[in-house]
N, C-alpha and C positions, 0 to 999 in steps of 0.2 A: 553470384546467384544466391538468393535468399531461400532458406529452407523453412517450410512451415511444419512445426512439430505439433503433435496432438497435445491436448490439455493434460492427458494422463501422463505423457512423457515429461512434460514440463513440471508437473506436480512431483513426479518421481525424482527428477533432478533436484528440485528444491528441497525435498525431504532429505535426500542424500547430502546436500550441501549444508543444510541446517543442523543435521545430526551426525556430522562427520566426526571421526575419532580424533584424539589428541595427536597432533603432528601431521595430520592430513591437510594439505593445502587446497585452496579453491582451484588453483591451476591444475592439480592432479585430478580432481573430480571432473573439471571441464574437459581435460584431455581424455579421461576414461569414457565420458559420455559423448564425446565428439561435438561439443559445443564451445563457444567462445566464453572465456572467463568473465568478460564484461557483461555478457548476457545474463549470466547467473547473478552477478552482483547487482545489476539493474533491477532484476525481478525481485530480489530480496529487499532492496531499498524501497521499491514500489509497494511491496506487501506490508512494509512497516510504516509507510508514510501516513500521517494523520489525515483523516477525511477533511474536506473543506469545511471550515467553521469550527473544527475541534481545536484549532490553534487559539481561538479566542474563547474557548470554553462553551461554545454554542452547540446545542444538539440539533438534529435534523428538523424537529418541529418548532424550534425557536426561530423567531423572526427578528430582524434588526429593527430598532426603533423607527428608522426612516421608512420601513415597509409596513408599519402599523396603519390600520384604518383610523379615521378620526375618532370613532367610538373607543378604540383601544388606547389611543393617546389620552383621551379624556379620563378613561378608567385608570390609567397609570398616574395621572396627575392627582386624582381623587384618593388614591390609595396610599 
């Protein structure tokens, strides 16, 4: 059975895992909080994953050249 935790609980577990002391393992934190170690690891990886487009150095407002309008393509050619 899957347990749904509140966002405040998830945040508290993440903080505890990210700021754990020297020698404290992720398994110990998971056991203490009553959650699976893989759940904590997955959330940490997800929070550190680059946003879509950041891998190619694109920002949110940037468009790919194939998404440009004809006017934008012409402007790129002229500049």
